[in-house]
C-alpha positions as CSV (number, residue, x, y, z in Angstrom):
1,M,104.1,65.6,226.4
2,K,106.2,64.3,223.7
3,L,109.7,65.2,222.7
4,I,111.6,64.8,219.5
5,V,114.6,65.0,218.8
6,G,116.7,65.5,215.6
7,L,120.2,64.3,215.5
8,G,123.1,66.6,213.4
9,N,125.9,69.1,213.7
10,P,125.4,73.0,214.3
11,G,126.7,75.2,211.7
12,R,126.2,76.4,208.1
13,E,129.1,74.3,206.7
14,Y,127.3,71.2,208.2
15,Q,123.3,72.0,206.2
16,G,122.6,69.6,203.4
17,T,124.9,67.1,204.5
18,R,124.0,63.3,204.9
19,H,124.8,63.0,209.3
20,N,122.3,66.0,209.6
21,V,119.2,63.9,208.2
22,G,117.5,64.2,211.7
23,F,117.5,68.1,211.8
24,D,116.1,68.0,208.6
25,V,113.3,65.7,209.6
26,V,112.5,67.9,212.7
27,D,112.3,71.1,210.4
28,R,109.9,69.4,208.0
29,L,107.6,68.2,210.9
30,A,107.8,71.7,212.0
31,E,106.6,73.0,208.9
32,K,103.9,70.2,208.7
33,L,102.4,71.3,212.2
34,G,102.3,74.8,210.6
35,W,104.6,76.0,213.0
36,V,107.5,77.5,211.0
37,R,107.7,78.9,207.1
38,P,109.9,77.3,204.5
39,G,113.3,79.2,205.3
40,E,112.5,80.8,208.0
41,F,113.6,77.4,210.5
42,D,116.9,78.5,212.9
43,R,115.5,81.9,212.9
44,V,112.3,81.4,214.6
45,A,113.2,78.8,217.0
46,K,114.0,79.2,220.3
47,S,117.0,78.5,221.3
48,K,116.9,76.2,224.9
49,F,118.5,72.6,226.4
50,D,121.8,73.9,224.3
51,A,119.4,73.6,221.5
52,L,117.0,75.1,219.1
53,T,113.6,74.1,219.6
54,Y,109.6,74.2,218.6
55,D,106.9,73.6,220.5
56,G,103.5,73.2,220.4
57,V,100.3,71.0,220.5
58,V,98.7,68.7,218.1
59,D,95.5,66.7,218.0
60,T,95.1,63.4,218.5
61,L,92.6,60.8,217.5
62,S,93.3,58.4,220.6
63,H,94.0,60.6,223.2
64,G,93.0,64.4,222.1
65,P,95.8,67.1,222.8
66,E,99.6,66.1,223.1
67,K,102.0,68.4,223.6
68,L,105.2,68.4,221.3
69,L,109.0,69.8,222.4
70,L,110.8,69.1,218.7
71,I,114.7,69.8,219.4
72,K,117.6,70.2,217.5
73,P,121.4,69.7,220.2
74,L,123.8,72.5,219.7
75,T,126.4,70.0,221.3
76,F,127.5,68.4,218.0
77,M,126.4,64.8,217.3
78,N,129.2,62.8,220.1
79,L,127.4,65.2,222.8
80,S,124.0,64.7,221.6
81,G,122.6,63.3,224.7
82,K,123.3,66.9,226.6
83,S,120.6,68.5,225.1
84,V,118.1,65.6,225.9
85,R,118.7,65.0,229.2
86,A,118.0,68.5,229.9
87,A,114.7,69.0,228.0
88,M,114.0,65.4,229.9
89,D,114.5,66.5,232.9
90,F,112.8,70.0,232.6
91,Y,109.6,68.4,231.7
92,T,109.6,65.2,233.2
93,V,109.6,62.6,230.1
94,A,109.6,59.2,230.2
95,P,112.6,57.8,227.7
96,A,109.4,56.1,226.3
97,D,108.3,59.2,225.4
98,V,111.6,60.3,223.3
99,L,111.8,59.9,220.0
100,V,115.1,60.2,218.3
101,I,115.6,60.8,214.6
102,L,119.2,59.8,213.5
103,D,120.8,58.5,209.5
104,D,121.5,55.1,209.2
105,L,124.5,53.6,206.5
106,A,122.7,50.3,206.7
107,L,119.9,51.5,205.3
108,P,118.7,52.8,201.4
109,C,118.4,56.3,201.0
110,G,115.1,57.5,202.2
111,K,113.8,54.6,204.0
112,L,112.8,53.9,207.1
113,R,113.1,51.9,210.4
114,L,111.7,52.5,214.0
115,R,112.4,50.8,216.6
116,G,110.9,51.0,220.4
117,S,114.7,50.6,222.0
118,G,118.0,48.9,220.5
119,S,121.9,49.3,220.3
120,P,123.7,52.6,218.7
121,G,124.9,50.7,216.3
122,G,128.3,52.5,215.8
123,H,126.1,55.9,215.7
124,N,128.3,58.5,218.0
125,G,124.8,60.3,218.9
126,L,122.7,57.0,220.1
127,K,126.0,56.6,222.4
128,H,126.0,59.3,224.0
129,I,122.3,59.4,224.5
130,E,122.3,56.1,225.9
131,R,125.3,57.1,228.4
132,V,124.0,60.1,229.5
133,L,120.6,58.2,230.0
134,G,121.5,54.9,231.2
135,T,118.7,52.8,229.0
136,Q,118.6,51.7,225.6
137,A,114.9,51.8,226.3
138,Y,113.9,55.0,224.0
139,P,112.2,55.1,220.4
140,R,114.5,55.7,217.0
141,L,113.4,56.5,213.8
142,R,116.7,55.7,211.4
143,I,116.5,57.6,207.9
144,G,118.4,55.6,205.3
145,I,121.4,57.7,204.0
146,D,123.0,54.4,201.6
147,P,125.9,52.9,202.6
148,T,129.6,54.3,202.4
149,P,130.9,54.3,199.0
150,P,134.2,52.2,198.5
151,R,137.6,53.6,199.3
152,M,136.0,56.3,201.5
153,A,136.1,57.1,204.3
154,G,132.7,56.9,206.3
155,A,133.2,60.6,208.2
156,D,133.6,61.9,204.7
157,Y,130.8,60.1,203.3
158,V,128.3,61.0,206.3
159,L,129.3,65.1,206.4
160,G,129.1,65.0,203.1
161,K,126.2,66.6,200.8
162,W,123.8,64.2,198.7
163,T,123.5,64.1,195.5
164,D,121.0,65.0,193.0
165,E,120.0,61.3,192.8
166,Q,119.5,60.7,196.7
167,K,117.6,63.9,197.3
168,S,115.1,62.7,194.7
169,R,115.1,59.0,196.7
170,L,115.4,61.3,200.2
171,E,112.2,63.5,199.5
172,P,109.5,61.1,199.8
173,G,111.7,59.5,203.0
174,L,111.4,62.9,204.9
175,V,107.5,62.9,204.3
176,R,107.4,59.6,205.4
177,A,109.3,60.2,208.7
178,C,106.5,62.8,209.6
179,G,103.8,60.6,209.2
180,A,105.9,58.1,211.3
181,I,106.4,60.2,214.2
182,L,102.9,62.0,214.2
183,T,101.6,58.4,214.3
184,W,104.1,57.4,216.9
185,V,102.3,60.4,218.8
186,D,98.8,59.2,218.2
187,L,98.5,55.8,217.7
188,G,102.5,54.5,219.8
189,I,105.1,52.7,218.4
190,D,104.3,49.2,217.5
191,K,101.7,50.1,215.1
192,A,103.7,53.6,214.0
193,M,106.2,50.3,213.4
194,T,104.0,47.9,211.3
195,Q,103.0,51.1,209.6
196,F,106.3,52.9,208.6
197,N,108.8,49.7,208.9
198,V,107.7,48.3,205.3
199,D,108.7,49.9,202.2
200,P,105.6,52.7,200.3
């Protein structure tokens, strides 16, 4: 079983913000897999582990059927580890089988960076997950949101809405993120990194 965690903040006021790109990827993946129709995301998601969840089985080429649990924690970003830990404990999932999706200020909008482990890099969601799990050894998929503009507070930027120009660059990034996740599920972190950590 694989656990795929999209980081973000709950509530309508945070929808469409840069900090919620992890939620956007989870919704897009659930749609791609046919588990949900567009516009019905949160309405059809199940509520458990202090999160909204989708679950199902995908057929992989390398090892047959694989159960996936997609979650969007409802604890707010700074307490994301609570949902992750609860789901991991319930299903006995190892850290190596958890993929966390998050925004990254250091990357251009829509660019992907997949890693098998690493430091939180200043991201509060990853900081809490690391603290709760007691390890940095879990995969993460960073989605670029562009650096904070000059003379603008970082918090204001990440909680702001995408510009139209950013949306045009983000869209192919969301498509590639879904491909990166499914490649990780099927072939593992190394092959997914080789394929998706380069510009298309």
